[in-house]
C-alpha positions in Angstrom: 10.7 9.9 19.8 10.8 13.6 18.9 12.7 12.9 15.7 10.4 10.1 14.4 8.0 12.5 12.6 10.9 14.2 10.9 12.4 10.9 9.9 9.1 9.7 8.5 8.6 12.9 6.6 12.1 12.8 5.2 11.6 9.2 4.2 8.4 10.0 2.4 10.0 12.8 0.5 12.9 10.6 -0.5 10.5 7.9 -1.8 8.5 10.5 -3.7 11.7 11.9 -5.3 12.9 8.4 -6.3 9.5 7.6 -7.8 9.5 10.8 -9.8 13.0 10.1 -10.9 12.0 6.7 -12.3 8.9 8.1 -14.1 11.1 10.8 -15.8 14.2 8.7 -16.4 12.6 5.7 -18.2 10.8 7.6 -21.0 13.7 10.0 -21.3 16.2 7.2 -21.8 14.0 5.5 -24.4 13.9 8.8 -26.4 17.6 9.2 -26.1 18.2 5.6 -27.3 15.9 6.2 -30.3 17.7 9.4 -31.2 21.1 7.6 -31.0 19.9 4.7 -33.1 18.5 6.8 -35.9 20.8 9.8 -36.1 24.2 8.4 -34.8 24.2 4.8 -35.7 22.0 5.3 -38.7 24.1 8.1 -40.1 24.6 7.6 -43.8 28.3 8.1 -43.5 28.5 4.7 -41.6 27.4 2.8 -44.7 28.6 2.0 -48.2 27.4 4.6 -50.7 26.1 6.8 -47.9 23.0 4.7 -47.9 21.7 3.0 -44.6 20.1 0.3 -46.7 23.6 -0.9 -47.8 26.2 -2.8 -45.8 28.1 -0.8 -43.2 31.7 0.1 -43.8 34.2 -2.7 -42.7 34.9 -2.2 -39.0 32.2 0.5 -38.5 30.6 -0.8 -35.4 27.9 1.9 -35.3 26.6 0.8 -38.7 26.9 -2.9 -37.7 24.8 -2.3 -34.6 22.3 -0.3 -36.6 21.7 -3.3 -38.8 20.4 -5.2 -35.8 17.0 -3.8 -36.5 14.2 -2.0 -34.7 14.7 -3.8 -31.4 18.2 -2.4 -31.0 17.1 0.9 -29.6 15.0 -0.8 -26.9 18.0 -2.9 -25.9 20.1 0.2 -25.9 17.6 1.9 -23.6 17.7 -1.2 -21.3 21.5 -0.8 -21.1 21.3 2.9 -20.4 18.6 2.3 -17.7 20.8 -0.2 -15.9 23.7 2.3 -15.8 21.4 5.2 -14.8 19.6 3.4 -12.0 22.8 1.8 -10.8 24.4 5.2 -10.4 21.2 6.4 -8.6 21.3 3.4 -6.3 25.0 3.9 -5.6 24.5 7.5 -4.6 21.5 6.6 -2.4 23.2 3.7 -0.6 26.4 5.6 -0.1 24.4 8.5 1.4 22.5 6.0 3.7 25.8 4.5 4.9 26.8 7.9 6.3 29.9 10.0 6.2 32.3 7.4 7.6 33.1 3.7 7.7 30.1 1.7 8.9 32.4 -0.9 10.6 34.2 1.9 12.5 30.9 3.4 13.5 29.7 0.1 14.8 32.8 -0.4 16.9 32.7 3.2 18.2 29.1 2.9 19.3 29.7 -0.5 21.0 32.7 0.9 22.8 30.6 3.9 24.1 27.9 1.5 25.2 30.4 -0.6 27.1 31.6 2.5 28.8 28.0 3.5 29.6 28.5 6.8 27.7 25.3 7.3 25.8 26.1 10.9 25.0 29.3 9.8 23.2 27.3 7.1 21.3 24.8 9.8 20.2 27.7 12.0 19.1 28.9 9.2 16.9 25.5 8.9 15.4 25.3 12.7 14.7 28.8 12.5 13.1 27.9 9.4 11.0 24.5 10.6 9.8 22.8 8.7 7.0 20.1 6.0 7.6 22.4 3.9 9.8 23.1 6.9 12.1 19.5 7.9 12.2 18.2 4.4 13.2 20.8 3.9 15.9 20.3 7.4 17.2 16.5 6.8 17.6 17.2 3.5 19.4 19.8 5.1 21.7 17.3 7.8 22.6 14.8 5.2 23.6 17.5 3.4 25.5 18.3 6.5 27.5 14.6 7.2 28.1 14.1 3.6 29.5 17.2 3.8 31.6 16.2 7.1 33.2 12.7 5.7 33.8 14.1 2.6 35.5 16.4 4.7 37.7 13.4 6.9 38.8 11.2 3.8 39.5 14.0 2.2 41.6 14.5 5.4 43.5 10.8 5.6 44.3 10.7 1.9 45.4 13.7 2.5 47.7 11.9 5.4 49.3 8.6 3.5 49.8 10.2 0.1 50.8 6.8 -1.4 51.8 6.4 -4.1 49.2 7.6 -7.7 49.8 11.0 -8.3 48.2 9.7 -11.2 46.1 7.0 -9.1 44.6 9.5 -6.3 43.8 11.8 -8.8 42.0 9.0 -10.3 39.9 7.7 -6.8 39.0 11.2 -5.6 38.2 11.8 -8.5 35.8 8.5 -8.0 34.0 9.2 -4.3 33.8 12.7 -4.9 32.4 11.3 -7.2 29.7 8.7 -4.5 28.7 11.4 -1.9 28.4 13.7 -4.1 26.4 10.7 -4.8 24.1 10.1 -1.0 23.8 13.8 -0.5 22.7 13.5 -3.3 20.2 10.3 -1.9 18.8 11.9 1.5 18.4 14.8 -0.1 16.5 12.3 -2.0 14.2 10.2 1.1 13.6 13.2 3.3 12.8 14.6 0.6 10.5 11.3 0.3 8.7 11.2 4.0 8.1 14.8 4.3 6.8 15.8 1.1 4.9 12.9 0.5 2.4 14.1 3.5 0.3 17.4 1.6 -0.3 15.5 -1.0 -2.3 13.2 1.4 -4.1 14.5 1.1 -7.7 16.3 -2.2 -7.4 13.2 -4.0 -8.8 13.8 -2.1 -12.1 17.4 -3.4 -12.3 16.2 -6.9 -11.4 13.5 -6.8 -14.1 16.0 -5.6 -16.7 18.3 -8.5 -15.9 15.7 -11.0 -17.2 13.8 -8.8 -19.7 16.9 -7.7 -21.6 18.0 -11.2 -22.5 14.5 -12.2 -23.6 14.1 -9.1 -25.8 17.6 -9.7 -27.3 16.6 -13.3 -28.2 13.3 -12.0 -29.7 15.3 -9.6 -31.8 17.6 -12.4 -32.9 14.7 -14.7 -33.9 13.0 -11.9 -35.8 16.3 -11.1 -37.6 16.8 -14.8 -38.5 13.3 -15.1 -39.9 13.9 -12.0 -42.1 17.3 -13.4 -43.2 15.9 -16.8 -44.3 12.8 -15.2 -45.8 15.1 -12.9 -48.0 17.1 -15.9 -49.1 13.9 -17.9 -49.9 12.6 -15.0 -52.0 15.9 -14.7 -53.9 15.7 -18.3 -54.9 19.3 -19.3 -55.1 21.2 -19.7 -51.8 23.6 -17.0 -51.0 26.1 -17.8 -48.3 27.3 -14.3 -47.9 23.8 -12.8 -47.5 22.9 -15.6 -45.1 26.1 -14.9 -43.0 25.4 -11.1 -43.0 21.8 -11.7 -42.0 22.7 -14.0 -39.1 25.5 -11.7 -37.8 23.0 -8.8 -37.8 20.4 -10.9 -36.0 22.9 -11.9 -33.3 23.6 -8.2 -32.5 20.4 -8.3 -30.5 21.5 -11.2 -28.5 24.8 -9.6 -27.7 23.2 -6.3 -26.6 20.6 -8.2 -24.5 23.2 -10.4 -22.8 25.5 -7.3 -22.1 22.6 -5.4 -20.5 21.5 -8.4 -18.5 25.0 -9.1 -17.2 25.5 -5.6 -16.0 22.1 -5.6 -14.3 22.9 -8.9 -12.5 26.3 -7.7 -11.3 24.9 -4.3 -10.1 21.8 -5.9 -8.5 23.9 -8.4 -6.5 26.3 -5.7 -5.4 23.6 -3.4 -4.1 21.7 -6.1 -2.3 25.0 -7.2 -0.6 25.5 -3.5 0.5 22.0 -3.3 1.9 22.5 -6.6 3.7 25.7 -5.2 5.2 23.9 -2.1 6.5 21.1 -4.2 7.9 23.5 -6.5 9.7 25.4 -3.5 11.1 22.1 -2.0 12.5 21.1 -5.4 13.9 24.5 -5.8 15.5 24.3 -2.5 17.3 20.6 -3.1 18.2 21.6 -6.4 20.0 24.4 -4.5 21.8 22.0 -1.9 23.0 19.5 -4.4 24.4 22.2 -6.5 26.0 23.7 -3.4 27.6 20.3 -2.5 29.1 19.8 -6.0 30.2 23.1 -6.2 32.0 23.1 -2.7 33.6 19.5 -2.6 34.7 
């Protein structure tokens, strides 16, 4: 229990840093996307006659993307946000996993528990570090505390030896259930302190997965309206102008789908990693309670 305040403090600091990172990263990425759109993609050298109002040079993809319109920089910012927050989540989840393989850590702790070597299990936690190591360490400390308390109580009962044997058995069973509940509660509290930070910015990635596609379709619809309006104004149908207008409008759809696809892939990957960590913690937690139940 001595480390719980420190764990809570570290978790609060981590959540605060992640919130500040999101507040700074989102507007910064939007500004970067706008600068890239206007000064790199909109560079006059990308277009015929060095005029951004003209068609881009054949095969010049920067100019082609620029012709997608004013929604393009927003779609670019969505794509950059997906990459940025995916990298940030990868670093956070990797750090939470600890310094070694989680599967090997689970096996090592379970082996130490089977050998009734709590100190060895705690050493594995100190070596593993990360959220997984912190949660299991807090649970093992509570296990050791309950084990020592049980031994003292039984030693005291043996010295007194006045109570009826049936009453001692009933009291011992009730006391064991309370101690197991205390160990489980410690596991739940430590998990609630450590794991929520892993999902901190995943909502941003999940939101971008749906918003990027919708904004891309919006850009396409706006581009199509402009293309057909220009043809209607010209009077005579122009197949080349119509084809160019449609291709430029579809750039928004392509960018939106690309950003959405990356967001979906990264979101599913990170949620599966978090589920793996949660399962590993639960697996060791069950082993700890079963060990206490069988040994005491």
